C-alpha positions as CSV (number, residue, x, y, z in Angstrom):
1,G,-117.4,-35.6,200.1
2,L,-118.5,-38.7,202.0
3,T,-122.0,-40.5,201.2
4,A,-123.1,-43.2,203.8
5,R,-125.7,-43.9,206.1
6,L,-124.9,-42.7,209.7
7,Y,-123.0,-45.3,211.7
8,C,-119.9,-45.4,213.5
9,N,-118.3,-47.9,211.2
10,K,-118.5,-45.5,208.2
11,A,-116.2,-43.2,210.2
12,Q,-117.6,-39.8,209.2
13,T,-115.6,-38.4,212.1
14,T,-112.3,-39.3,210.4
15,L,-113.3,-37.2,207.4
16,I,-114.4,-34.3,209.9
17,A,-110.9,-34.6,211.3
18,A,-109.2,-34.6,208.1
19,A,-111.1,-31.5,206.9
20,A,-110.1,-29.9,210.2
21,R,-106.4,-30.8,209.3
22,R,-106.8,-29.8,205.4
23,A,-108.7,-26.5,206.5
24,D,-105.2,-25.0,207.6
25,H,-103.7,-25.5,204.2
26,A,-106.1,-24.8,201.5
27,D,-108.8,-22.3,201.5
28,R,-110.5,-23.6,198.3
29,L,-111.4,-27.0,199.8
30,R,-114.9,-27.7,200.8
31,F,-116.3,-30.9,202.4
32,V,-119.7,-32.5,202.6
33,V,-121.1,-35.4,204.7
34,A,-124.5,-36.9,203.3
35,G,-126.3,-39.6,205.1
36,G,-128.9,-40.0,207.6
37,A,-130.1,-42.4,210.1
38,V,-131.4,-45.7,208.6
39,L,-131.1,-48.7,211.0
40,G,-132.1,-47.0,214.2
41,R,-128.7,-47.9,216.0
42,E,-127.0,-44.5,215.3
43,G,-127.5,-43.2,218.8
44,R,-126.5,-39.7,219.1
45,L,-124.0,-39.8,216.1
46,A,-125.7,-37.0,214.0
47,D,-125.5,-34.7,217.1
48,H,-121.8,-35.8,217.7
49,L,-120.9,-34.9,213.9
50,A,-122.5,-31.5,214.5
51,T,-120.4,-31.0,217.6
52,L,-117.2,-31.9,215.9
53,V,-117.9,-29.4,212.8
54,E,-118.4,-26.7,215.6
55,R,-115.5,-27.5,217.6
56,Y,-113.2,-27.5,214.5
57,D,-114.9,-24.4,213.3
58,L,-115.8,-25.9,209.9
59,G,-119.0,-24.2,209.4
60,D,-118.0,-22.6,206.3
61,R,-115.8,-25.6,205.0
62,L,-117.9,-28.7,206.0
63,R,-121.5,-29.2,205.3
64,L,-123.5,-32.1,207.2
65,L,-126.4,-32.7,204.4
66,G,-128.3,-35.5,206.5
67,H,-130.2,-38.0,204.5
68,V,-130.3,-37.7,200.6
69,D,-133.0,-39.6,198.8
70,D,-130.8,-40.0,195.8
71,P,-127.1,-39.6,196.3
72,V,-125.9,-40.5,192.9
73,P,-126.2,-36.8,191.7
74,L,-124.2,-35.5,194.6
75,Q,-121.7,-38.2,194.1
76,A,-121.4,-37.1,190.6
77,S,-120.7,-33.5,191.5
78,L,-118.0,-34.4,193.9
79,D,-114.3,-33.8,192.9
80,V,-113.4,-36.6,195.2
81,A,-115.5,-39.1,196.9
82,V,-114.2,-40.5,200.3
83,N,-115.1,-43.7,201.8
84,A,-113.7,-43.7,205.4
85,S,-115.1,-47.1,206.7
86,V,-113.6,-49.2,209.3
87,H,-114.7,-52.2,207.6
88,E,-116.1,-52.5,204.2
89,S,-116.7,-55.9,202.6
90,F,-118.0,-54.5,199.4
91,G,-118.5,-50.8,199.1
92,L,-121.6,-49.5,197.3
93,S,-120.7,-45.8,197.3
94,V,-117.2,-46.6,196.1
95,L,-118.7,-48.6,193.1
96,E,-121.1,-45.9,192.4
97,S,-118.5,-43.3,192.4
98,M,-116.2,-45.3,190.2
99,T,-119.0,-45.8,187.8
100,L,-119.7,-42.1,187.7
101,G,-116.0,-41.3,187.0
102,T,-115.5,-39.7,190.5
103,P,-112.2,-40.4,192.0
104,V,-112.3,-42.4,195.1
105,V,-110.3,-42.3,198.2
106,A,-110.7,-45.1,200.7
107,P,-108.9,-47.2,203.4
108,R,-107.2,-50.4,202.8
109,T,-110.2,-52.6,203.6
110,E,-111.2,-55.8,201.9
111,G,-113.9,-54.5,200.0
112,S,-112.3,-51.1,198.8
113,S,-108.9,-52.7,198.0
114,Y,-110.7,-55.2,195.9
115,L,-112.9,-52.7,194.0
116,L,-109.9,-50.2,193.7
117,D,-107.5,-52.9,192.5
118,G,-105.1,-52.3,195.2
119,G,-105.0,-48.7,194.5
120,T,-104.5,-48.9,190.6
121,A,-108.2,-47.8,190.2
122,G,-108.4,-45.3,193.1
123,W,-106.3,-43.7,196.1
124,L,-106.0,-46.1,199.0
125,C,-105.0,-45.1,202.7
126,D,-104.3,-46.5,205.9
127,L,-107.3,-47.3,208.1
128,L,-108.4,-44.5,210.6
129,D,-105.4,-42.4,209.7
130,T,-106.3,-38.9,209.4
131,G,-103.0,-37.9,208.1
132,A,-102.9,-40.5,205.5
133,L,-106.5,-39.6,204.3
134,V,-105.5,-36.0,204.1
135,D,-102.6,-36.9,202.0
136,A,-104.6,-39.1,199.9
137,I,-107.1,-36.3,199.3
138,T,-104.3,-33.7,198.7
139,E,-102.8,-36.1,196.1
140,V,-106.1,-36.4,194.1
141,V,-106.7,-32.5,194.1
142,A,-103.1,-32.0,192.8
143,D,-103.7,-34.6,190.4
144,L,-107.0,-33.1,189.2
145,D,-105.3,-29.7,188.9
146,G,-103.2,-31.0,185.9
147,V,-106.2,-32.6,183.7
148,D,-109.5,-31.1,182.0
149,A,-111.7,-33.8,183.4
150,P,-111.3,-36.4,186.2
151,T,-111.7,-39.1,183.5
152,D,-108.3,-37.9,182.2
153,L,-106.6,-39.5,185.3
154,P,-105.5,-43.0,184.5
155,R,-106.8,-44.4,187.9
156,V,-110.3,-43.0,187.2
157,R,-110.4,-44.4,183.6
158,L,-109.3,-47.8,185.1
159,A,-112.1,-47.4,187.8
160,R,-114.7,-46.8,185.4
161,R,-113.8,-50.0,183.4
162,R,-113.6,-52.1,186.5
163,A,-117.1,-51.0,187.6
164,R,-118.6,-52.2,184.2
165,A,-118.0,-55.8,185.6
166,F,-120.6,-55.3,188.3
167,D,-123.5,-54.0,186.2
168,A,-127.0,-55.4,187.0
169,A,-127.2,-57.7,183.9
170,R,-123.8,-59.2,184.4
171,T,-124.4,-59.6,188.3
172,G,-127.7,-61.3,187.4
173,E,-126.1,-63.7,184.8
174,L,-123.6,-64.8,187.6
175,A,-126.1,-65.3,190.2
176,A,-128.2,-67.4,187.9
177,A,-125.1,-69.3,187.0
178,V,-124.3,-70.1,190.9
179,L,-127.9,-71.1,191.4
180,R,-127.8,-73.6,188.7
181,V,-124.5,-75.1,189.9
182,L,-126.1,-75.2,193.3
183,G,-129.2,-76.8,191.7
184,D,-127.3,-79.5,190.0
185,A,-125.3,-80.3,193.3
186,T,-128.2,-81.3,195.2
């Protein structure tokens, strides 16, 4: 599943195309795309996504959930969290999924590569490459078949450890330290 606000940069269309390719190979896979209009610049993207789901005949395999007030329970219920963003300077949904112990597939952007430690804490794929995204999702699903829980996977365990570095208290302490240094410099 993919949780992100509706925006062309978030590349929901890439996940839909990947679902269409994957639908030919595995009847058991189901996909969700959660997120709604937030900034008012989405245009007709929601309609376009619905058209793609219909065109690819994914009605029974992919659900467009629209806006979800609290995406965390959804992210926790996913077998695989997908971030398909074209540009990601940080990746909040990636970090949230890491914290929850949900395996993450994301493109090699600055933010995702950093958070996923170059792929040791998740599965990275080439940007906007539907085939690579399908391959990464397939790899995660195969890895999950061999364990009792996602947290049994070494990459997911590492992801959870890495996510702790971004907790609110630690982030606040670092921000305060930066502000002290800046105050001393003036």
